[in-house]
N, C-alpha and C positions, 0 to 999 in steps of 0.2 A: 833151092836157091843157093847162091854163093855169097860169101861175105869176106871182107878184108878186116884184119885186126892189127893195128899198129902197136908196137912196143915203144912208148915214148921215152922210156928210161933205158932202152937198149937199141941194138941195131937189127931188130927183127920185124918181119911182117908175116903174119899168118894168113894163108889162103884157105878158107873153110868152105866145104861143099858137102853134099849129101853122102858122098862116098868116103869122106875122111877129111884130113887136114895136112897141110905141109907148111913148114916155117922156112922163110927165105932170109938170107942176109941182104939188108937193104943197100949195102955198099957195092956188091957185085952180082946180086941176084941168084947166088948159088943156094941150093937146098941144104939146110942144116939138119932138118928133122922131118919125118913124115909119119903119119898114122893112117891106116886104111881100115875101113869097116869090113868085117868079115862078110863074105858074100852070102853065107847061109843065114847069118843074123840079119843081114840087110833085107833078105826076102821075107823075113818074118816081122819086119818093122810095121807097127801099127799104122793104119792109113792116115790118121790125123797128126802123126808126128811131123812129117814134112809140111802138111797143110798149114799147121800153126807155127812152123818154124822151130819146132822142138826136136830137131835132129841132132847133129853134132854141134856141141857148144864149146867154145874156147875163150880163154882170156889170159892176159899177161899180168904179172904183178907190176906195181908202180915202178920199181927199179929195172924191170925186165929180167930179173934173175930167176923167175919162176914162170912156168907155163902149165896151165891146167886144161884138161879136155874131159868132157862128159859125153858119153854115148847115149843113144836112145834106149839102151839096154841096161840102164841103171848102174853104169860103171863110171867112176870118177878117178882120173889119173892126174898126178902132179909130177912134173919133171923139173930138174935144175938145168937151166939153159947154158951154164958154163961147159958142162960135159954131157948134157942130156941124160943124166942119171935119173932113174925113176925113184922118187922120194916116197911116194904114197899112192896106194891104190885102195879105193873104198867102194862099197856098194851103197847106193842111195835107195830110199824106200820107194819112191815113185818117180815117174819120168820128169826130168828137170826142165825148167823153162828159162832160168837165168843162173849164171855162175859168175862170181867176182871175188877178187882178193881184197882183204882189208889193206889199208895203206901201211899198216905196220908189218904186213906180209907174214903174220903168224897164224892167220886163219883164212879159210875160204868159205864164202857164204853161198848157199844153194837154195833156190826156190823151186817148188814143184807145182804141177798142175792141180794138186789137191788144195792149194792155197796156203801151204806151210813153208816156213823159211828155217833152214838149219845152218848151224855153224860147225865146221870140221877143223880140227887142228892140222896144220901143214906138216909138222915134223913128228908129232906124237901119234903114231899109228894106232896105239892101243886106247887112246882117249875116245870116249863115246861122243857121239854127235850131240849137239845142244840145240833144242828147239828155241828159236828166237821169237817168232810171232806166227800168227795164223790169220788168214782171211776166210770168209765163208764162200768165196768163189775163186776161180783160177787166177793166180798171179801172172800177169802178162809181161811185166818188166820191173826192174829193180836197180837202184843206184845208191851209192854210198858217198856221203859228202867228203870233201878233201881232208877234213880234220877228224874223220871217223866219229863224228858226233851224232849224225842222223842217218838212219837207214830209211830210204823212201821206196815205197812199193805201190804199184798200180794193179787194178784187177778188172774183171769183166763187168763189175757192177758200178761203173762210172766213178769209182773212188780212187783218190790218191792219199795214201797214209804216210805221214812223217813220224817215224818212231825214234825214240832215243836208242843209242847204241853204246854198249851191248845190252843194256836193260830195255829190250825192245817191247816189253809188256807195257811200258810207259809211252803213251801216245802224245807227241808234242803238238801236232796239229793235223788237220785234214785240208786238202786242197780240193774243193768241190765246185763244180761248174760244168763239167762235161755231161752231155746228154746221152752218151753211149759208152761202150767199153773204152778203156784207156790202154791203147796197144803199146805205146812206147814212151820212154822217159829219157831225158838227157840233162846234164848239168853243165852250165856255163860257169865254171869255177873262177877262182881268182878274185879280182876286185868287184866283179859284177855279182857273183853268187846268185844266179838265176836258175830256176828249175823250168824246164821246157817239157810240155806233154802234148801228145797227139792221140787221136782215137777215131772211133767209128762215127762220130758226129761231124767229121770233116773239118775240125778246127785245130789250130796250133796255138796253145795257150802258154803264156809266160807268167811264172809265179815267183813270189817271195816265199821260199820254203819255211822260213822262220815264223812268219805271221800267217801263212796259208792264204794270203790275199793275192789276187791276180793283178799283174801289171798291165797286160794287154792280151787280146785274143784275136787271132787272124783266121778268117773263114776261107777255106779253099773253095773258090768259086769258078772252077774250070767248067767249060761247056761239056756236054755229053759226048761231043766228038773227040775230046781229048782223052776220055777214059774208055778203055777197051772193055766192053761188056761181053762176058762169056755167054751169059744167058739173060738177055734183056727182059724176058717174061718172068724171071724169078723175082719175087718180092724182096728177097734179101739184098739184091743189088739196087740199093736206093741211095746212092750218093757216094762221094769220095771218102776213102779211108786213109788216114796217115799211118803208113806201115813202119817207118823207121825215122829216127832223128839222129843227127850227129852235130857236134859243136866244135867250133874253132875258137879256142880261148885267146889265141894270138890276135885275131881280128874281131872278136865278139860277134861271130857269124853263126847262124843256125841253118842247117840244111834239112829239108823235109822231103821224104820220098812218099809219093802217093801210089797206092796199090792200083795196078793196071793202067798207069798213066805215065806218059813219056816226059811230062813236064816236071822239073825239079825246082822246088820253091826255096828261096833264100831270104833270110831276115838278118838285119843288124839289130842287136838287142842291148839295151842298157836299163838301169833302174828307172829312168825317166820316160823312155819311149822305145817303141819297136818300129823300125823302118823296113818296109818291104823292098828288097833289092830286085834287080832284073833277074827273071827266072832263066833257067837253062833247059835244054831239050836233048834227050838221048835218042838213039836210033829206035829203040823199042823200050817198053816199060822196064826200068832197071831192077836188078835184084837188090842192090844196096849201094850205099855211098859212105865215104869216110874221109876226114881231113888228115893229112900227114903233118908231121911236126913243122914243116915250112909253110903251112897254111894252104897247100894245094888240095883240091877236091878230087878224089879218086872214085870213079863210078863203075861198078861191075854190071854188065848187061848180057842177056842171052842172045848175043849177036856174033856169030862166028867170025865175020870179017873184021870186027873191032870189039873184042870182048871187054876191054877196059878203056874208059875215057878219063883224061886228066885235064882239069881246069885250073888255071893259075890266076890268083887275084891281081887286079890292076887298080891303081888309084889308092886313095887313103880313106880310112874309116871316117864317117859312115858311107861315103860315096864310093862304094866298091863295085866293081864289075869283075866277072870271071870269064877268062878267055881260054878256049880249048887249045891245048898243045897238039900239034899235028904230026909230031915225029917221036920216035922212040928215044927220048932224051937221056934215058939211063938203061943199063942192062936189066935193072929191076923190072921195068915196065914190060920188057920182052918176056921175062920169066913169069910174071903175073898173068900175062895175056895168053898163056898156054891153053888153047881151046880143048885140046885132048884131055886135059885135067878138068876144066870147068864144065865140059858137056855132061858130066855125071849129074849135074843139077838141072839139066834141061827138063822142062815140063814138070818141075817139082816146086813151082812157085808157091808162095804162101797164099792162102785163101782166107783172109781174116773175116770176110763177110759171113763165114759160118758161125762166128761168135755173136752175131746179132740175135737178139731174142725175138722169136716169132710171136706176134700178137694173135692169140686165139680168141675168136669172136663166138663165145658160147651163147650169148644172149639172143642173137638172131635165130639160131637153131632152136633154142628153147621156146621162143615166142611162136615160131612156126609150128612146132609140135603141139603147143597149147591151143592154138587156133584150130588145128586139125582135130583135137579131142573135143573141143566145144562144138564144132560143126557136126561131128559124128553123134554127139549127144542130142543136139537139136533135131537132126534127121530121125533119130530113133523115137523121140517124143512125138514128132509129127505123124510117124507111121502108126503109133499106138492110138493117137487121137482119131485117125481115119478109120481104124478097125473096130472101135468101140463107141457106142452112143452114150453120152452122159445122160443119166436119168435124174429128173427133178422130183423130189418127194411130193410136191403139190400136184403133179399131173399123173401120178400112178393110179391106175384103175383097180378097183377091187377084184381080187382073183377068185373069191368064193361067195356063195349066197349069204352066209352068216356075216361075213365082213361087210356086205352091202347093207344089211339091216342094222348093223351096229351103229348106235347114235354117236354123233360126233361131239366131242367135249370141247367146250370153249372156256377159256380162262378169263375170269373177270377180276378186275382189281377191286 
């Protein structure tokens, strides 16, 4: 898959795909930095790395002065964007799932597929990593509140945990309500302070992270024709999966991407209510979507003729609609739409349905074996009854002459 990452504090846009990442200048579309995955390493990449989206991970710091990249081969790099000097190179213990900078930009937080979250110092290379928290299952997404007060993590076991930061052993609250894995999180920061989550149960839920209570929950109810099924007979393909979320704090809008679906869902959220906005449609099921600082929605799709779609908001909140821009309005769009670069992610889409827990019906098989044993036992008993005649002691004839002459004893009371 391919993804776009905006630097809201700087003039950069990162284009991330399975083969590496490049950073573009948003003013003229020129490439300022690039990183390519080694071909030998790429061939040895574990199969589930791209399947779960745990390939090349990137993030910018809040000011845009730092850029981090984590490879599937447990390597973490941090660059200074002013001159692209390498500040830090680390090795992580396990393959990472999410990376993000703290808002103070002194640390970077890394979660891994083992369920652990570590903190690394940005500038002190010799400082040891610090374990912040752990889950009993794989961490699928992670966000940090704007004030660095809470670290929020979601996992495969339907849980969303709100932990204090940096003392993350202290759990502030849980946001519970999903019926399947929670694949993605997003924060609608600012005055709203709303946490948004999506997962394998096909719902987009809006939370108050401080109290852990839900504000609203929106069910994805698209028809089966809208969702492309790769293997309809597979029991794992049993409903829509929310694969990614992105928020526009400027207009209080949340965008949800559904796995294997061309429809893009939009919501306007506030602490009082959540309004469903008119949905958008891509040419094919998109890889990802992200809002830029101006509130436009950029959508990346595996479609050579039009790899990137841009939608511009029209109207006023909450009555917003998004209109597709039909021309290359900036040099940046032409640079981002470079299909020769994006095609490295072709046929590498995420397959989050592999995270579903298979239900194993042991009881039916056990009862069938039990009935078979009982039937075999009954058949054996019938066979023994037919081969042997039961003898009653009252009808046994005397076998010798002495036994015939022996008087019978009768008991009297």
